[in-house]
N, CA, C and O atoms as a GROMACS GRO file, in nm:
protein
  564
    1UNK      N    1   2.390   1.842  -0.728
    1UNK     CA    2   2.278   1.918  -0.677
    1UNK      C    3   2.332   2.023  -0.580
    1UNK      O    4   2.416   1.994  -0.495
    2UNK      N    5   2.284   2.146  -0.594
    2UNK     CA    6   2.325   2.255  -0.508
    2UNK      C    7   2.243   2.252  -0.379
    2UNK      O    8   2.121   2.244  -0.382
    3UNK      N    9   2.313   2.259  -0.267
    3UNK     CA   10   2.247   2.267  -0.137
    3UNK      C   11   2.294   2.393  -0.068
    3UNK      O   12   2.414   2.411  -0.048
    4UNK      N   13   2.201   2.481  -0.031
    4UNK     CA   14   2.244   2.601   0.043
    4UNK      C   15   2.322   2.564   0.167
    4UNK      O   16   2.303   2.456   0.224
    5UNK      N   17   2.410   2.655   0.210
    5UNK     CA   18   2.496   2.628   0.325
    5UNK      C   19   2.420   2.584   0.448
    5UNK      O   20   2.465   2.497   0.522
    6UNK      N   21   2.303   2.644   0.473
    6UNK     CA   22   2.230   2.612   0.595
    6UNK      C   23   2.188   2.465   0.599
    6UNK      O   24   2.166   2.411   0.708
    7UNK      N   25   2.177   2.401   0.484
    7UNK     CA   26   2.138   2.260   0.483
    7UNK      C   27   2.255   2.168   0.515
    7UNK      O   28   2.234   2.050   0.546
    8UNK      N   29   2.375   2.218   0.508
    8UNK     CA   30   2.491   2.135   0.539
    8UNK      C   31   2.530   2.144   0.685
    8UNK      O   32   2.628   2.084   0.728
    9UNK      N   33   2.453   2.219   0.762
    9UNK     CA   34   2.480   2.227   0.905
    9UNK      C   35   2.454   2.092   0.969
    9UNK      O   36   2.366   2.018   0.925
   10UNK      N   37   2.530   2.060   1.071
   10UNK     CA   38   2.504   1.935   1.142
   10UNK      C   39   2.367   1.938   1.209
   10UNK      O   40   2.321   2.042   1.256
   11UNK      N   41   2.304   1.824   1.213
   11UNK     CA   42   2.176   1.810   1.281
   11UNK      C   43   2.184   1.693   1.378
   11UNK      O   44   2.277   1.612   1.372
   12UNK      N   45   2.088   1.686   1.468
   12UNK     CA   46   2.079   1.571   1.558
   12UNK      C   47   2.002   1.460   1.489
   12UNK      O   48   1.892   1.482   1.437
   13UNK      N   49   2.060   1.340   1.490
   13UNK     CA   50   1.999   1.224   1.427
   13UNK      C   51   1.981   1.115   1.532
   13UNK      O   52   2.075   1.081   1.604
   14UNK      N   53   1.859   1.062   1.542
   14UNK     CA   54   1.830   0.950   1.631
   14UNK      C   55   1.835   0.822   1.548
   14UNK      O   56   1.762   0.808   1.450
   15UNK      N   57   1.922   0.730   1.587
   15UNK     CA   58   1.935   0.601   1.519
   15UNK      C   59   1.878   0.493   1.610
   15UNK      O   60   1.918   0.482   1.727
   16UNK      N   61   1.785   0.413   1.557
   16UNK     CA   62   1.718   0.310   1.636
   16UNK      C   63   1.740   0.175   1.569
   16UNK      O   64   1.697   0.153   1.456
   17UNK      N   65   1.807   0.085   1.639
   17UNK     CA   66   1.831  -0.050   1.586
   17UNK      C   67   1.870  -0.140   1.702
   17UNK      O   68   1.943  -0.098   1.792
   18UNK      N   69   1.821  -0.263   1.699
   18UNK     CA   70   1.857  -0.357   1.805
   18UNK      C   71   1.993  -0.422   1.778
   18UNK      O   72   2.045  -0.493   1.864
   19UNK      N   73   2.051  -0.398   1.661
   19UNK     CA   74   2.182  -0.452   1.626
   19UNK      C   75   2.290  -0.349   1.656
   19UNK      O   76   2.295  -0.243   1.594
   20UNK      N   77   2.375  -0.380   1.751
   20UNK     CA   78   2.479  -0.287   1.795
   20UNK      C   79   2.577  -0.252   1.682
   20UNK      O   80   2.627  -0.139   1.676
   21UNK      N   81   2.606  -0.347   1.593
   21UNK     CA   82   2.697  -0.320   1.482
   21UNK      C   83   2.638  -0.215   1.387
   21UNK      O   84   2.709  -0.126   1.340
   22UNK      N   85   2.508  -0.226   1.360
   22UNK     CA   86   2.443  -0.127   1.273
   22UNK      C   87   2.445   0.010   1.339
   22UNK      O   88   2.471   0.111   1.273
   23UNK      N   89   2.416   0.015   1.469
   23UNK     CA   90   2.421   0.142   1.542
   23UNK      C   91   2.560   0.205   1.531
   23UNK      O   92   2.573   0.325   1.504
   24UNK      N   93   2.663   0.125   1.551
   24UNK     CA   94   2.801   0.176   1.546
   24UNK      C   95   2.837   0.222   1.405
   24UNK      O   96   2.896   0.329   1.389
   25UNK      N   97   2.803   0.145   1.304
   25UNK     CA   98   2.837   0.179   1.166
   25UNK      C   99   2.770   0.309   1.123
   25UNK      O  100   2.835   0.398   1.069
   26UNK      N  101   2.640   0.320   1.147
   26UNK     CA  102   2.569   0.443   1.110
   26UNK      C  103   2.620   0.562   1.190
   26UNK      O  104   2.632   0.673   1.136
   27UNK      N  105   2.650   0.541   1.316
   27UNK     CA  106   2.704   0.649   1.399
   27UNK      C  107   2.835   0.702   1.340
   27UNK      O  108   2.855   0.823   1.332
   28UNK      N  109   2.923   0.612   1.299
   28UNK     CA  110   3.051   0.652   1.240
   28UNK      C  111   3.028   0.731   1.111
   28UNK      O  112   3.086   0.838   1.092
   29UNK      N  113   2.943   0.677   1.021
   29UNK     CA  114   2.913   0.747   0.895
   29UNK      C  115   2.865   0.889   0.920
   29UNK      O  116   2.911   0.984   0.857
   30UNK      N  117   2.772   0.902   1.013
   30UNK     CA  118   2.706   1.031   1.033
   30UNK      C  119   2.788   1.128   1.118
   30UNK      O  120   2.780   1.249   1.098
   31UNK      N  121   2.867   1.076   1.211
   31UNK     CA  122   2.957   1.163   1.287
   31UNK      C  123   3.061   1.224   1.195
   31UNK      O  124   3.101   1.339   1.214
   32UNK      N  125   3.107   1.148   1.094
   32UNK     CA  126   3.203   1.203   0.997
   32UNK      C  127   3.142   1.319   0.919
   32UNK      O  128   3.214   1.407   0.872
   33UNK      N  129   3.011   1.319   0.907
   33UNK     CA  130   2.941   1.429   0.839
   33UNK      C  131   2.915   1.546   0.934
   33UNK      O  132   2.864   1.650   0.893
   34UNK      N  133   2.952   1.528   1.062
   34UNK     CA  134   2.936   1.635   1.160
   34UNK      C  135   2.806   1.631   1.238
   34UNK      O  136   2.780   1.720   1.319
   35UNK      N  137   2.725   1.529   1.216
   35UNK     CA  138   2.597   1.522   1.286
   35UNK      C  139   2.614   1.476   1.430
   35UNK      O  140   2.705   1.399   1.462
   36UNK      N  141   2.525   1.523   1.517
   36UNK     CA  142   2.520   1.475   1.655
   36UNK      C  143   2.432   1.350   1.655
   36UNK      O  144   2.322   1.351   1.600
   37UNK      N  145   2.480   1.244   1.716
   37UNK     CA  146   2.411   1.116   1.712
   37UNK      C  147   2.355   1.079   1.848
   37UNK      O  148   2.423   1.092   1.950
   38UNK      N  149   2.231   1.034   1.847
   38UNK     CA  150   2.167   0.976   1.964
   38UNK      C  151   2.125   0.836   1.921
   38UNK      O  152   2.066   0.820   1.814
   39UNK      N  153   2.153   0.735   2.003
   39UNK     CA  154   2.117   0.598   1.965
   39UNK      C  155   2.020   0.538   2.066
   39UNK      O  156   2.016   0.576   2.183
   40UNK      N  157   1.942   0.443   2.015
   40UNK     CA  158   1.849   0.367   2.099
   40UNK      C  159   1.843   0.226   2.042
   40UNK      O  160   1.841   0.207   1.921
   41UNK      N  161   1.841   0.127   2.131
   41UNK     CA  162   1.834  -0.011   2.082
   41UNK      C  163   1.696  -0.073   2.099
   41UNK      O  164   1.679  -0.194   2.083
   42UNK      N  165   1.597   0.009   2.131
   42UNK     CA  166   1.459  -0.038   2.139
   42UNK      C  167   1.365   0.078   2.108
   42UNK      O  168   1.404   0.195   2.116
   43UNK      N  169   1.244   0.045   2.073
   43UNK     CA  170   1.144   0.149   2.045
   43UNK      C  171   1.114   0.230   2.170
   43UNK      O  172   1.095   0.351   2.162
   44UNK      N  173   1.108   0.164   2.285
   44UNK     CA  174   1.081   0.236   2.410
   44UNK      C  175   1.188   0.343   2.434
   44UNK      O  176   1.154   0.458   2.466
   45UNK      N  177   1.315   0.307   2.419
   45UNK     CA  178   1.423   0.404   2.435
   45UNK      C  179   1.413   0.514   2.328
   45UNK      O  180   1.440   0.631   2.356
   46UNK      N  181   1.374   0.476   2.208
   46UNK     CA  182   1.366   0.573   2.099
   46UNK      C  183   1.260   0.680   2.124
   46UNK      O  184   1.284   0.798   2.098
   47UNK      N  185   1.144   0.640   2.173
   47UNK     CA  186   1.038   0.737   2.199
   47UNK      C  187   1.082   0.836   2.307
   47UNK      O  188   1.057   0.956   2.296
   48UNK      N  189   1.149   0.785   2.411
   48UNK     CA  190   1.202   0.873   2.516
   48UNK      C  191   1.305   0.969   2.458
   48UNK      O  192   1.301   1.089   2.487
   49UNK      N  193   1.398   0.917   2.377
   49UNK     CA  194   1.502   1.000   2.316
   49UNK      C  195   1.443   1.103   2.220
   49UNK      O  196   1.490   1.216   2.212
   50UNK      N  197   1.340   1.063   2.147
   50UNK     CA  198   1.275   1.155   2.053
   50UNK      C  199   1.219   1.276   2.127
   50UNK      O  200   1.236   1.390   2.084
   51UNK      N  201   1.154   1.250   2.237
   51UNK     CA  202   1.096   1.360   2.315
   51UNK      C  203   1.203   1.445   2.382
   51UNK      O  204   1.189   1.567   2.392
   52UNK      N  205   1.311   1.380   2.428
   52UNK     CA  206   1.416   1.453   2.499
   52UNK      C  207   1.505   1.536   2.404
   52UNK      O  208   1.534   1.652   2.432
   53UNK      N  209   1.548   1.476   2.293
   53UNK     CA  210   1.646   1.540   2.206
   53UNK      C  211   1.585   1.610   2.085
   53UNK      O  212   1.651   1.694   2.022
   54UNK      N  213   1.462   1.578   2.051
   54UNK     CA  214   1.393   1.636   1.936
   54UNK      C  215   1.483   1.637   1.812
   54UNK      O  216   1.514   1.744   1.759
   55UNK      N  217   1.524   1.519   1.766
   55UNK     CA  218   1.617   1.512   1.653
   55UNK      C  219   1.554   1.564   1.524
   55UNK      O  220   1.432   1.566   1.508
   56UNK      N  221   1.640   1.607   1.433
   56UNK     CA  222   1.594   1.654   1.302
   56UNK      C  223   1.547   1.537   1.216
   56UNK      O  224   1.460   1.553   1.130
   57UNK      N  225   1.606   1.419   1.239
   57UNK     CA  226   1.576   1.300   1.158
   57UNK      C  227   1.588   1.176   1.247
   57UNK      O  228   1.673   1.170   1.336
   58UNK      N  229   1.501   1.078   1.220
   58UNK     CA  230   1.508   0.948   1.286
   58UNK      C  231   1.541   0.844   1.179
   58UNK      O  232   1.483   0.844   1.071
   59UNK      N  233   1.636   0.757   1.212
   59UNK     CA  234   1.667   0.642   1.127
   59UNK      C  235   1.633   0.519   1.209
   59UNK      O  236   1.683   0.503   1.320
   60UNK      N  237   1.547   0.432   1.155
   60UNK     CA  238   1.507   0.316   1.233
   60UNK      C  239   1.509   0.188   1.151
   60UNK      O  240   1.477   0.187   1.032
   61UNK      N  241   1.547   0.081   1.218
   61UNK     CA  242   1.531  -0.053   1.163
   61UNK      C  243   1.381  -0.084   1.168
   61UNK      O  244   1.310  -0.037   1.257
   62UNK      N  245   1.334  -0.162   1.075
   62UNK     CA  246   1.193  -0.199   1.074
   62UNK      C  247   1.168  -0.321   1.162
   62UNK      O  248   1.072  -0.324   1.240
   63UNK      N  249   1.254  -0.420   1.151
   63UNK     CA  250   1.234  -0.547   1.224
   63UNK      C  251   1.313  -0.545   1.354
   63UNK      O  252   1.435  -0.561   1.355
   64UNK      N  253   1.240  -0.525   1.465
   64UNK     CA  254   1.301  -0.527   1.598
   64UNK      C  255   1.211  -0.609   1.690
   64UNK      O  256   1.091  -0.620   1.665
   65UNK      N  257   1.269  -0.665   1.796
   65UNK     CA  258   1.187  -0.745   1.888
   65UNK      C  259   1.088  -0.659   1.967
   65UNK      O  260   1.104  -0.537   1.976
   66UNK      N  261   0.990  -0.722   2.021
   66UNK     CA  262   0.883  -0.660   2.101
   66UNK      C  263   0.800  -0.563   2.021
   66UNK      O  264   0.689  -0.597   1.979
   67UNK      N  265   0.850  -0.443   1.999
   67UNK     CA  266   0.776  -0.343   1.922
   67UNK      C  267   0.855  -0.316   1.795
   67UNK      O  268   0.974  -0.283   1.802
   68UNK      N  269   0.792  -0.328   1.681
   68UNK     CA  270   0.862  -0.313   1.554
   68UNK      C  271   0.885  -0.166   1.519
   68UNK      O  272   0.822  -0.077   1.576
   69UNK      N  273   0.974  -0.145   1.425
   69UNK     CA  274   0.996  -0.012   1.372
   69UNK      C  275   0.871   0.044   1.305
   69UNK      O  276   0.847   0.164   1.307
   70UNK      N  277   0.791  -0.045   1.245
   70UNK     CA  278   0.664  -0.001   1.184
   70UNK      C  279   0.572   0.059   1.289
   70UNK      O  280   0.512   0.164   1.267
   71UNK      N  281   0.562  -0.009   1.404
   71UNK     CA  282   0.479   0.044   1.511
   71UNK      C  283   0.533   0.176   1.564
   71UNK      O  284   0.456   0.265   1.600
   72UNK      N  285   0.666   0.188   1.569
   72UNK     CA  286   0.726   0.314   1.614
   72UNK      C  287   0.693   0.426   1.518
   72UNK      O  288   0.659   0.537   1.560
   73UNK      N  289   0.702   0.400   1.389
   73UNK     CA  290   0.670   0.502   1.289
   73UNK      C  291   0.525   0.546   1.306
   73UNK      O  292   0.496   0.666   1.306
   74UNK      N  293   0.435   0.451   1.321
   74UNK     CA  294   0.293   0.485   1.340
   74UNK      C  295   0.272   0.567   1.468
   74UNK      O  296   0.193   0.661   1.469
   75UNK      N  297   0.344   0.532   1.574
   75UNK     CA  298   0.333   0.605   1.700
   75UNK      C  299   0.380   0.749   1.682
   75UNK      O  300   0.312   0.842   1.726
   76UNK      N  301   0.494   0.767   1.619
   76UNK     CA  302   0.547   0.902   1.597
   76UNK      C  303   0.449   0.984   1.514
   76UNK      O  304   0.422   1.100   1.544
   77UNK      N  305   0.396   0.924   1.408
   77UNK     CA  306   0.303   0.996   1.321
   77UNK      C  307   0.172   1.030   1.391
   77UNK      O  308   0.100   1.120   1.348
   78UNK      N  309   0.140   0.959   1.500
   78UNK     CA  310   0.015   0.986   1.572
   78UNK      C  311   0.029   1.095   1.678
   78UNK      O  312  -0.070   1.140   1.735
   79UNK      N  313   0.153   1.139   1.705
   79UNK     CA  314   0.171   1.246   1.802
   79UNK      C  315   0.096   1.370   1.756
   79UNK      O  316   0.090   1.398   1.636
   80UNK      N  317   0.040   1.443   1.848
   80UNK     CA  318  -0.036   1.562   1.814
   80UNK      C  319   0.048   1.688   1.812
   80UNK      O  320  -0.008   1.797   1.823
   81UNK      N  321   0.179   1.676   1.799
   81UNK     CA  322   0.263   1.795   1.802
   81UNK      C  323   0.364   1.791   1.688
   81UNK      O  324   0.352   1.710   1.596
   82UNK      N  325   0.462   1.880   1.693
   82UNK     CA  326   0.561   1.892   1.586
   82UNK      C  327   0.643   1.765   1.567
   82UNK      O  328   0.697   1.743   1.458
   83UNK      N  329   0.654   1.680   1.669
   83UNK     CA  330   0.732   1.557   1.655
   83UNK      C  331   0.674   1.464   1.548
   83UNK      O  332   0.747   1.385   1.489
   84UNK      N  333   0.543   1.474   1.523
   84UNK     CA  334   0.478   1.390   1.422
   84UNK      C  335   0.535   1.415   1.283
   84UNK      O  336   0.528   1.328   1.196
   85UNK      N  337   0.591   1.533   1.261
   85UNK     CA  338   0.645   1.568   1.130
   85UNK      C  339   0.793   1.533   1.114
   85UNK      O  340   0.853   1.561   1.010
   86UNK      N  341   0.853   1.473   1.216
   86UNK     CA  342   0.996   1.437   1.209
   86UNK      C  343   1.019   1.341   1.093
   86UNK      O  344   0.952   1.238   1.084
   87UNK      N  345   1.112   1.372   1.002
   87UNK     CA  346   1.142   1.280   0.893
   87UNK      C  347   1.198   1.148   0.947
   87UNK      O  348   1.277   1.147   1.042
   88UNK      N  349   1.156   1.038   0.887
   88UNK     CA  350   1.199   0.905   0.930
   88UNK      C  351   1.253   0.828   0.811
   88UNK      O  352   1.187   0.815   0.708
   89UNK      N  353   1.376   0.778   0.826
   89UNK     CA  354   1.436   0.687   0.728
   89UNK      C  355   1.423   0.547   0.787
   89UNK      O  356   1.478   0.518   0.893
   90UNK      N  357   1.350   0.460   0.716
   90UNK     CA  358   1.329   0.323   0.763
   90UNK      C  359   1.423   0.228   0.689
   90UNK      O  360   1.435   0.234   0.566
   91UNK      N  361   1.490   0.143   0.765
   91UNK     CA  362   1.586   0.047   0.710
   91UNK      C  363   1.535  -0.095   0.726
   91UNK      O  364   1.476  -0.129   0.829
   92UNK      N  365   1.557  -0.178   0.624
   92UNK     CA  366   1.520  -0.319   0.637
   92UNK      C  367   1.605  -0.405   0.546
   92UNK      O  368   1.639  -0.367   0.434
   93UNK      N  369   1.637  -0.523   0.596
   93UNK     CA  370   1.702  -0.625   0.513
   93UNK      C  371   1.595  -0.717   0.456
   93UNK      O  372   1.627  -0.815   0.388
   94UNK      N  373   1.469  -0.686   0.483
   94UNK     CA  374   1.357  -0.771   0.442
   94UNK      C  375   1.315  -0.750   0.298
   94UNK      O  376   1.388  -0.693   0.217
   95UNK      N  377   1.198  -0.797   0.270
   95UNK     CA  378   1.144  -0.797   0.135
   95UNK      C  379   1.095  -0.659   0.093
   95UNK      O  380   1.089  -0.566   0.174
   96UNK      N  381   1.061  -0.648  -0.035
   96UNK     CA  382   1.001  -0.526  -0.086
   96UNK      C  383   0.869  -0.496  -0.015
   96UNK      O  384   0.835  -0.380   0.007
   97UNK      N  385   0.796  -0.601   0.023
   97UNK     CA  386   0.671  -0.582   0.096
   97UNK      C  387   0.696  -0.512   0.230
   97UNK      O  388   0.616  -0.428   0.272
   98UNK      N  389   0.806  -0.546   0.296
   98UNK     CA  390   0.840  -0.483   0.423
   98UNK      C  391   0.870  -0.335   0.402
   98UNK      O  392   0.827  -0.250   0.481
   99UNK      N  393   0.943  -0.304   0.297
   99UNK     CA  394   0.974  -0.164   0.268
   99UNK      C  395   0.847  -0.086   0.233
   99UNK      O  396   0.831   0.030   0.273
  100UNK      N  397   0.757  -0.150   0.159
  100UNK     CA  398   0.630  -0.084   0.125
  100UNK      C  399   0.545  -0.062   0.250
  100UNK      O  400   0.476   0.040   0.261
  101UNK      N  401   0.550  -0.156   0.344
  101UNK     CA  402   0.476  -0.140   0.470
  101UNK      C  403   0.529  -0.021   0.548
  101UNK      O  404   0.452   0.050   0.613
  102UNK      N  405   0.661   0.001   0.542
  102UNK     CA  406   0.720   0.117   0.611
  102UNK      C  407   0.672   0.247   0.547
  102UNK      O  408   0.641   0.343   0.617
  103UNK      N  409   0.666   0.250   0.416
  103UNK     CA  410   0.612   0.369   0.348
  103UNK      C  411   0.467   0.392   0.389
  103UNK      O  412   0.427   0.505   0.418
  104UNK      N  413   0.389   0.285   0.391
  104UNK     CA  414   0.247   0.296   0.429
  104UNK      C  415   0.231   0.344   0.574
  104UNK      O  416   0.136   0.413   0.606
  105UNK      N  417   0.327   0.306   0.660
  105UNK     CA  418   0.321   0.347   0.801
  105UNK      C  419   0.358   0.493   0.820
  105UNK      O  420   0.328   0.553   0.923
  106UNK      N  421   0.424   0.552   0.718
  106UNK     CA  422   0.458   0.693   0.729
  106UNK      C  423   0.606   0.725   0.720
  106UNK      O  424   0.646   0.838   0.749
  107UNK      N  425   0.689   0.628   0.682
  107UNK     CA  426   0.832   0.657   0.666
  107UNK      C  427   0.851   0.759   0.553
  107UNK      O  428   0.782   0.754   0.451
  108UNK      N  429   0.943   0.851   0.573
  108UNK     CA  430   0.974   0.952   0.472
  108UNK      C  431   1.050   0.889   0.356
  108UNK      O  432   1.023   0.917   0.239
  109UNK      N  433   1.146   0.803   0.391
  109UNK     CA  434   1.231   0.734   0.294
  109UNK      C  435   1.253   0.592   0.346
  109UNK      O  436   1.263   0.570   0.466
  110UNK      N  437   1.259   0.496   0.254
  110UNK     CA  438   1.296   0.360   0.293
  110UNK      C  439   1.427   0.323   0.225
  110UNK      O  440   1.455   0.368   0.114
  111UNK      N  441   1.506   0.240   0.293
  111UNK     CA  442   1.636   0.200   0.239
  111UNK      C  443   1.662   0.055   0.279
  111UNK      O  444   1.618   0.008   0.384
  112UNK      N  445   1.734  -0.013   0.193
  112UNK     CA  446   1.764  -0.155   0.216
  112UNK      C  447   1.896  -0.169   0.292
  112UNK      O  448   1.996  -0.105   0.260
  113UNK      N  449   1.893  -0.257   0.396
  113UNK     CA  450   2.015  -0.290   0.472
  113UNK      C  451   2.076  -0.414   0.409
  113UNK      O  452   2.000  -0.505   0.374
  114UNK      N  453   2.201  -0.423   0.394
  114UNK     CA  454   2.305  -0.322   0.416
  114UNK      C  455   2.335  -0.239   0.291
  114UNK      O  456   2.415  -0.146   0.296
  115UNK      N  457   2.271  -0.273   0.178
  115UNK     CA  458   2.305  -0.213   0.049
  115UNK      C  459   2.304  -0.061   0.047
  115UNK      O  460   2.395   0.001  -0.009
  116UNK      N  461   2.203   0.000   0.106
  116UNK     CA  462   2.185   0.145   0.096
  116UNK      C  463   2.246   0.223   0.213
  116UNK      O  464   2.230   0.345   0.220
  117UNK      N  465   2.313   0.157   0.305
  117UNK     CA  466   2.358   0.226   0.426
  117UNK      C  467   2.460   0.336   0.398
  117UNK      O  468   2.462   0.437   0.469
  118UNK      N  469   2.542   0.320   0.297
  118UNK     CA  470   2.639   0.425   0.264
  118UNK      C  471   2.570   0.548   0.204
  118UNK      O  472   2.630   0.655   0.198
  119UNK      N  473   2.445   0.532   0.160
  119UNK     CA  474   2.369   0.643   0.104
  119UNK      C  475   2.299   0.726   0.211
  119UNK      O  476   2.242   0.830   0.180
  120UNK      N  477   2.302   0.683   0.335
  120UNK     CA  478   2.228   0.752   0.441
  120UNK      C  479   2.268   0.899   0.453
  120UNK      O  480   2.179   0.984   0.462
  121UNK      N  481   2.398   0.934   0.453
  121UNK     CA  482   2.430   1.078   0.461
  121UNK      C  483   2.368   1.158   0.346
  121UNK      O  484   2.320   1.270   0.367
  122UNK      N  485   2.368   1.102   0.226
  122UNK     CA  486   2.305   1.169   0.112
  122UNK      C  487   2.154   1.182   0.134
  122UNK      O  488   2.096   1.287   0.106
  123UNK      N  489   2.090   1.077   0.183
  123UNK     CA  490   1.946   1.082   0.208
  123UNK      C  491   1.911   1.190   0.310
  123UNK      O  492   1.811   1.260   0.296
  124UNK      N  493   1.994   1.203   0.411
  124UNK     CA  494   1.972   1.308   0.512
  124UNK      C  495   1.980   1.445   0.446
  124UNK      O  496   1.893   1.530   0.468
  125UNK      N  497   2.083   1.469   0.365
  125UNK     CA  498   2.095   1.598   0.298
  125UNK      C  499   1.977   1.623   0.204
  125UNK      O  500   1.929   1.735   0.192
  126UNK      N  501   1.931   1.518   0.138
  126UNK     CA  502   1.817   1.530   0.048
  126UNK      C  503   1.691   1.570   0.126
  126UNK      O  504   1.614   1.656   0.082
  127UNK      N  505   1.670   1.507   0.241
  127UNK     CA  506   1.554   1.541   0.325
  127UNK      C  507   1.565   1.685   0.374
  127UNK      O  508   1.467   1.759   0.370
  128UNK      N  509   1.682   1.724   0.421
  128UNK     CA  510   1.701   1.861   0.469
  128UNK      C  511   1.678   1.962   0.357
  128UNK      O  512   1.618   2.067   0.379
  129UNK      N  513   1.725   1.930   0.238
  129UNK     CA  514   1.706   2.018   0.122
  129UNK      C  515   1.557   2.035   0.093
  129UNK      O  516   1.509   2.146   0.071
  130UNK      N  517   1.484   1.924   0.093
  130UNK     CA  518   1.340   1.928   0.067
  130UNK      C  519   1.268   2.010   0.172
  130UNK      O  520   1.183   2.093   0.140
  131UNK      N  521   1.302   1.987   0.298
  131UNK     CA  522   1.236   2.060   0.406
  131UNK      C  523   1.267   2.209   0.401
  131UNK      O  524   1.181   2.293   0.426
  132UNK      N  525   1.392   2.241   0.370
  132UNK     CA  526   1.431   2.382   0.362
  132UNK      C  527   1.356   2.449   0.247
  132UNK      O  528   1.310   2.562   0.262
  133UNK      N  529   1.345   2.382   0.134
  133UNK     CA  530   1.272   2.435   0.020
  133UNK      C  531   1.126   2.458   0.056
  133UNK      O  532   1.068   2.560   0.020
  134UNK      N  533   1.065   2.362   0.128
  134UNK     CA  534   0.926   2.377   0.170
  134UNK      C  535   0.910   2.497   0.263
  134UNK      O  536   0.812   2.571   0.252
  135UNK      N  537   1.006   2.517   0.355
  135UNK     CA  538   1.000   2.632   0.446
  135UNK      C  539   1.012   2.763   0.370
  135UNK      O  540   0.940   2.859   0.398
  136UNK      N  541   1.104   2.766   0.273
  136UNK     CA  542   1.122   2.888   0.193
  136UNK      C  543   0.996   2.919   0.114
  136UNK      O  544   0.956   3.035   0.103
  137UNK      N  545   0.931   2.815   0.059
  137UNK     CA  546   0.809   2.837  -0.018
  137UNK      C  547   0.697   2.887   0.072
  137UNK      O  548   0.618   2.972   0.032
  138UNK      N  549   0.690   2.835   0.193
  138UNK     CA  550   0.584   2.876   0.286
  138UNK      C  551   0.601   3.020   0.330
  138UNK      O  552   0.502   3.089   0.354
  139UNK      N  553   0.724   3.067   0.341
  139UNK     CA  554   0.747   3.204   0.386
  139UNK      C  555   0.731   3.306   0.274
  139UNK      O  556   0.715   3.425   0.301
  140UNK      N  557   0.736   3.260   0.149
  140UNK     CA  558   0.720   3.353   0.037
  140UNK      C  559   0.576   3.363  -0.011
  140UNK      O  560   0.545   3.448  -0.094
  141UNK      N  561   0.488   3.279   0.040
  141UNK     CA  562   0.348   3.280  -0.004
  141UNK      C  563   0.270   3.381   0.075
  141UNK      O  564   0.150   3.397   0.053
   0.00000   0.00000   0.00000
């Protein structure tokens, strides 16, 4: 698939997971792609980081203590500003029902942990490609 050069530019990615190993692994994968990484190990930290850093993409675990990733997705989607449109990749080691719940909550893409984790850089490029295409279409209309 052809991706225009502007889509291969590094972006800021917020990774949210209560598992430090997952945070480290995803950070390594995405830093190798040139992305700037911001991490949070709770939903509370993630909401603060989202507002502060305004990442291009959020990657979140679905199952976390206290406040779940599903609740975080719903919260982000309820914002009344541009942050509500932030693409979200939801990760889960859970059942298909859990992944479907993430889609219903507003996740842009769902992926299974750990099986799909190596695909995350590709998923990011795919999301950026889609968004860039949508922007180009909006400016030509």
